C-alpha positions in Angstrom: 19.5 -12.1 35.3 20.8 -8.6 34.9 22.3 -7.0 38.1 21.3 -3.3 38.2 22.7 -1.2 41.1 20.7 1.8 42.1 21.9 5.4 42.7 19.2 7.7 44.1 20.0 11.4 43.9 19.0 14.3 46.2 20.9 17.6 45.8 23.3 15.9 43.4 24.4 13.4 46.1 24.0 9.6 46.3 21.4 8.8 49.0 19.1 6.0 50.2 15.7 6.3 51.7 13.6 3.7 53.7 10.2 3.0 52.3 10.5 6.0 50.1 10.3 8.4 53.1 12.4 11.5 52.4 12.9 12.1 56.2 14.9 8.8 56.3 17.5 10.2 53.9 21.1 8.9 54.4 23.9 10.3 52.2 26.4 7.6 51.1 28.5 9.6 48.7 28.8 13.2 47.6 29.9 12.1 44.2 27.6 9.8 42.3 30.0 9.5 39.3 32.6 8.0 41.7 30.0 5.4 42.8 29.1 4.6 39.2 32.7 4.1 38.2 33.2 1.7 41.1 30.2 -0.3 39.9 31.7 -0.4 36.3 35.1 -1.4 37.6 33.4 -4.6 39.0 32.0 -5.7 35.7 28.5 -4.1 36.2 26.9 -2.9 33.0 23.6 -1.4 34.1 22.5 1.4 36.4 19.2 2.5 37.8 19.4 6.2 38.4 16.6 7.9 40.3 16.1 11.7 40.5 14.4 12.0 43.9 14.3 15.8 43.7 12.6 15.3 40.3 10.0 12.9 41.8 9.1 15.5 44.4 9.0 18.5 42.1 7.3 16.7 39.2 9.9 17.5 36.5 13.5 16.4 35.7 16.0 18.1 38.1 19.3 16.1 38.3 20.0 15.7 34.6 23.5 17.0 35.1 24.3 14.0 37.3 22.9 11.7 34.6 25.1 13.5 32.0 28.2 13.1 34.1 27.6 9.4 34.7 26.7 8.7 31.0 29.7 10.5 29.7 32.1 9.3 32.4 31.2 5.6 32.2 29.9 3.0 29.7 27.0 2.0 31.9 23.5 1.4 30.4 21.4 3.8 32.4 17.7 3.7 33.1 16.6 7.0 34.6 13.4 7.9 36.5 11.9 10.4 38.9 9.6 13.2 37.9 9.4 12.6 34.2 6.1 14.1 33.1 6.5 15.7 29.7 8.0 15.0 26.3 10.5 17.7 27.2 11.6 15.9 30.3 12.2 12.8 28.2 14.1 14.7 25.6 16.4 16.1 28.3 16.8 12.6 29.8 17.7 10.9 26.5 20.0 13.8 25.4 21.7 13.6 28.8 22.6 10.0 28.1 19.7 7.8 29.5 19.3 4.5 27.6 15.8 3.9 29.0 13.4 5.9 31.2 11.0 4.7 33.9 7.6 6.2 34.1 5.5 5.5 37.2 3.1 8.2 38.3 2.6 9.4 34.8 1.3 6.0 33.8 -1.4 6.3 36.4 -2.2 10.0 36.2 -1.8 10.7 32.5 -2.0 7.3 30.7 -2.4 9.0 27.3 1.0 10.7 27.6 2.7 7.5 28.8 1.1 5.6 25.9 2.3 8.2 23.5 5.9 7.7 24.8 5.6 4.0 24.0 4.6 4.9 20.4 7.2 7.6 20.0 10.2 6.0 21.6 9.4 2.3 21.5 8.9 -0.3 24.2 12.6 -0.9 24.6 13.1 2.6 25.8 10.2 3.0 28.2 10.0 1.0 31.4 6.7 0.9 33.4 7.3 1.7 37.0 4.8 -0.4 38.9 5.6 0.4 42.5 3.1 -0.8 45.0 2.0 -0.7 48.6 -0.5 -3.5 49.6 -0.7 -4.3 45.9 -2.0 -0.8 45.1 0.1 1.4 42.8 1.8 4.3 44.5 2.5 7.6 42.8 4.2 11.0 43.3 7.5 9.6 44.7 5.4 7.1 46.7 3.8 9.9 48.6 0.3 8.9 47.4 -1.5 5.6 46.9 -3.8 5.2 43.9 -6.8 2.8 43.5 -5.0 0.8 40.8 -4.5 -2.8 41.5 -0.9 -3.9 40.7 -1.3 -6.9 38.4 -4.3 -5.6 36.4 -2.3 -2.4 36.0 0.6 -4.3 34.5 -1.7 -6.4 32.3 -3.4 -3.2 31.0 -0.1 -1.7 29.9 1.1 -5.0 28.4 -1.7 -4.6 25.9 -0.3 -1.2 25.0 3.1 -2.8 24.2 5.0 -2.5 27.5 7.6 -5.2 27.9 9.9 -3.9 30.8 8.4 -3.5 34.3 10.1 -2.5 37.5 8.1 -3.5 40.5 9.0 -2.3 43.9 7.2 -3.5 47.0 7.4 -0.2 48.9 7.0 -1.8 52.3 10.3 -3.6 51.8 12.3 -0.9 50.0 15.4 0.1 51.9 14.5 -2.2 54.8 17.0 -5.1 54.0 14.3 -7.6 54.9 14.3 -9.6 51.6 12.3 -9.1 48.4 8.7 -10.1 47.7 9.3 -13.5 46.1 5.6 -14.5 46.2 4.5 -11.2 44.7 7.0 -11.5 41.8 6.0 -15.1 41.2 2.4 -14.1 40.9 3.3 -11.3 38.5 5.3 -13.6 36.3 2.5 -16.3 36.4 -0.3 -13.8 35.7 1.3 -11.8 32.9 2.8 -12.9 29.6 6.4 -12.5 28.6 7.0 -9.6 30.9 10.6 -8.5 31.5 10.2 -8.1 35.3 12.8 -6.2 37.2 12.6 -6.9 40.9 13.3 -4.0 43.3 13.1 -3.4 47.0 14.3 -5.3 50.0 17.2 -7.2 48.5 19.4 -7.9 51.5 21.7 -11.0 50.8 23.5 -12.4 47.9 21.5 -15.7 48.2 18.3 -14.0 47.2 19.7 -13.3 43.7 19.7 -16.9 42.3 16.1 -17.3 43.8 14.9 -14.2 41.8 16.6 -15.5 38.7 14.9 -18.9 39.2 11.5 -17.2 39.4 12.1 -15.7 36.0 13.0 -12.1 36.9 14.8 -10.4 34.0 16.8 -8.1 36.3 17.1 -7.0 39.9 17.8 -3.6 41.3 20.1 -3.6 44.4 20.5 -0.5 46.5 21.0 -0.3 50.2 22.4 -3.9 50.4 25.5 -2.6 48.4 25.9 0.6 50.4 25.6 -1.2 53.7 28.1 -3.9 52.6 25.5 -6.7 52.9 26.4 -7.7 49.3 29.9 -6.9 48.0 30.7 -5.7 44.5 33.1 -8.7 44.3 30.2 -11.1 44.8 28.3 -9.3 42.1 31.3 -9.4 39.8 31.6 -13.2 40.3 27.8 -13.7 39.7 28.0 -11.7 36.5 31.0 -13.7 35.2 29.5 -16.9 36.6 
C-alpha cells in the first residue's frame, strides 16, 4: 500500500483543517518545500498536495508551491483543489503534478471531468469522492450534494476512472481513526478500484488494516504533523 503524506496549502503555507472547516486552520510550517524534502528523506515517494485557496476560489491558486516542490524533490505529486478548467489542468501539469484530483467538478460539471479522462488518461485523473453521511460533498466541502457515494464511484468507473480518493469528512483531521467499514464496502461494491483512503488516520497500527482491506494507498495528514505517526515508522513500513 502506498503511503501518501498530505500537504494542504493556504497562503503558501502548510496547514491542516478539521473536518474541512477553514476556521480551524492551524499552520504547521511556513515552508511546504521543507516539509516535502523531509518526507522524501524518509523514503516517501508520493505526495498529496491540496490547494485550499484554490478550492475556495474555484481556480488554481498555489501552483508556485507545486512548482517548487516538483522541482525541489523527486516526489510523485497528486494535486487538487479548485481545478475547474482545462487551463487549470494545463497549469497543474506544467507546474509538475503527476496526477490531479477532481472532486466538485465531477459532480457539478461531469462532461468536463469525463473529457479530462479522455484527454489525459485515467492514470492522470483521480476521482475525489469526499463524503459526509455517504453523500458527496463539493466546493471545498462547504456544500453537500445529493449524490450517493458508492453509486457515484460506480458511475465514474464506467467512464474509465481507476483511482479514487475517498475522505470521510466527519473524520478528517479528527485523529479518531479511518472509516474501515466504509472502505470495505466501497471495495466490495466496486470492481478493481484503486482506492486511496483519506481522513482520520491516527495511529501506525491502522495502516496494515487498511492494506488488508485492499486500499491501494492511504493519505496521512495531521497524524504526521501531530507526531502520532513518525516518519521513521513510515520509512520502516515502506522498506518493510
